[in-house]
Structure formats: C-alpha cells, structure tokens
C-alpha positions as CSV (number, residue, x, y, z in Angstrom):
1,M,-19.9,-13.2,-8.9
2,S,-20.0,-12.6,-5.2
3,D,-21.4,-9.3,-3.9
4,D,-18.0,-8.6,-2.4
5,K,-16.4,-8.4,-5.8
6,L,-19.2,-6.4,-7.3
7,A,-19.2,-4.0,-4.3
8,Q,-15.7,-2.7,-5.3
9,F,-17.1,-1.2,-8.4
10,A,-19.7,0.9,-6.6
11,N,-19.2,4.7,-7.0
12,Q,-16.3,4.2,-9.5
13,K,-16.0,6.2,-12.7
14,Y,-13.7,3.8,-14.6
15,I,-12.9,0.2,-15.1
16,N,-9.8,-1.3,-16.6
17,L,-11.0,-3.7,-19.3
18,E,-8.5,-6.4,-20.1
19,S,-9.2,-8.2,-23.4
20,Y,-7.0,-10.6,-25.3
21,R,-5.3,-10.6,-28.7
22,K,-5.4,-13.7,-30.9
23,N,-1.9,-14.6,-29.7
24,G,-3.2,-14.5,-26.1
25,R,-1.5,-11.3,-25.1
26,A,-3.6,-9.2,-22.7
27,V,-4.4,-5.5,-23.5
28,Q,-5.7,-3.3,-20.8
29,T,-7.9,-0.2,-21.5
30,P,-9.5,2.2,-19.0
31,V,-13.2,2.8,-20.0
32,W,-16.4,4.4,-18.7
33,F,-19.0,1.9,-17.5
34,A,-22.5,1.9,-16.2
35,E,-24.1,-0.9,-14.2
36,E,-27.6,-2.3,-13.9
37,D,-28.6,-5.5,-12.2
38,G,-25.1,-6.7,-12.0
39,V,-24.4,-6.2,-15.8
40,F,-21.9,-3.6,-16.9
41,Y,-22.3,-1.6,-20.0
42,V,-19.3,-0.1,-21.9
43,Y,-19.1,1.7,-25.3
44,S,-16.4,2.3,-27.7
45,L,-15.7,3.2,-31.3
46,A,-16.9,0.2,-33.4
47,D,-13.5,-0.2,-35.1
48,A,-11.5,0.0,-31.8
49,G,-9.1,-2.7,-31.0
50,K,-11.0,-3.8,-27.8
51,V,-14.1,-4.3,-29.9
52,K,-12.2,-6.5,-32.4
53,R,-10.6,-8.5,-29.6
54,I,-13.9,-9.1,-27.9
55,R,-15.4,-10.3,-31.1
56,N,-12.7,-12.9,-31.3
57,N,-12.6,-13.8,-27.6
58,P,-15.3,-12.8,-25.2
59,R,-13.2,-13.6,-22.1
60,V,-12.2,-10.4,-20.3
61,R,-11.1,-9.3,-16.8
62,V,-12.1,-6.0,-15.2
63,V,-11.0,-4.0,-12.1
64,P,-12.0,-0.5,-10.9
65,C,-9.3,1.9,-11.8
66,S,-8.2,5.5,-12.1
67,A,-8.7,7.5,-15.4
68,R,-5.1,6.4,-16.4
69,G,-5.9,2.7,-15.7
70,R,-4.2,2.2,-12.3
71,P,-6.1,-0.6,-10.6
72,K,-8.0,0.2,-7.4
73,G,-9.2,-3.3,-6.5
74,E,-9.1,-6.9,-7.4
75,W,-9.3,-8.2,-11.0
76,V,-12.5,-10.1,-11.8
77,E,-13.1,-12.6,-14.7
78,A,-16.1,-11.9,-16.9
79,K,-17.6,-12.3,-20.4
80,A,-18.1,-9.4,-22.8
81,T,-20.7,-9.4,-25.5
82,I,-21.3,-6.8,-28.3
83,V,-24.9,-5.9,-28.2
84,D,-27.3,-4.0,-30.4
85,G,-30.9,-2.9,-30.5
86,A,-32.7,-2.3,-27.2
87,E,-29.8,-3.6,-25.1
88,A,-27.4,-1.1,-26.8
89,E,-30.0,1.7,-26.3
90,L,-30.2,0.8,-22.6
91,G,-26.4,0.9,-22.4
92,H,-26.2,4.4,-23.9
93,K,-29.1,5.6,-21.7
94,L,-27.3,4.3,-18.5
95,L,-23.9,5.8,-19.6
96,T,-25.6,9.2,-20.4
97,R,-27.3,9.2,-17.0
98,K,-24.0,8.5,-15.2
99,Y,-21.6,10.7,-17.2
100,G,-24.0,13.5,-18.2
101,I,-22.7,16.3,-20.3
102,W,-19.4,14.5,-21.1
103,K,-21.3,11.6,-22.7
104,R,-23.5,14.0,-24.6
105,I,-20.4,15.9,-25.9
106,G,-19.0,12.5,-27.0
107,N,-22.3,11.7,-28.8
108,L,-22.1,15.1,-30.6
109,F,-18.6,14.5,-31.9
110,R,-19.6,11.0,-32.9
111,K,-22.4,12.4,-35.1
112,I,-20.2,15.1,-36.6
113,R,-17.5,12.7,-37.5
114,K,-20.0,10.0,-38.5
115,R,-18.3,7.4,-36.3
116,E,-20.1,4.3,-35.2
117,H,-20.0,3.1,-31.6
118,A,-20.4,-0.4,-30.3
119,V,-22.0,-1.2,-26.9
120,M,-20.8,-4.2,-24.9
121,T,-22.2,-5.9,-21.9
122,I,-19.9,-7.4,-19.3
123,R,-21.4,-10.3,-17.3
124,F,-19.9,-12.1,-14.3
125,D,-20.2,-15.8,-13.5
C-alpha cells in the first residue's frame, strides 16, 4: 500500500472494517485499531460476526472513521487474519498502549464475563 493511503490512518481512533458474508454482502463495523510497521491490529469477541466472516473470507476494506462509522477518508483493500500466541499478545499490548484505561476496562469485563476475544491483523498489499 502506498504511504499516502496509510497516512490517512495516522492519529485516528477508529477504522471502519468492511467484511463480507458468504453471499458477498458487505458488513461495515467501526472498531479500535493499533498499528505497527504498517500492520493494523484489531480485536473483537471471538464469536462476533466479523470474526466469523473473516474466517470464511479474509478479504476486507478499511477506512478511517468516526466512532459511529462515518468514513473520514478513502477505502483501502486489505487482508485480515485471525492470529494467536505472540502475535495476539502484541496486538493486545499495542491496543492497550493506544486506548489505555478504556482497553483495561474492556479486559476486566471480558474476564468477569469469561468471554474470549480474537485478535486480527490487517495487512495491505
């Protein structure tokens, strides 16, 4: 991906993640993200629709957006992958560094409710 397209994500809090149902219909979801070396890290409940869709089809599009999902730039094609182990730990670490207390509160609720999370990477061609 060109640096121009990556630059639009600098200093943004949210991206709109567009994933695809089996029938090809697009579903857009605003999510938190953290970036390192041109790779975006996103997390979600493991049983969320976006995780299921990405398992079936890794092709996604992303755009910087408002908290409600209103695009603030140009859509970019990418590939999402569900990761685990050290890569998932890195994603959680980067997200906690970026979102601070809000991510920690989310982690606490996750533990209390005993809900599993999935970490995904988003890579650009």
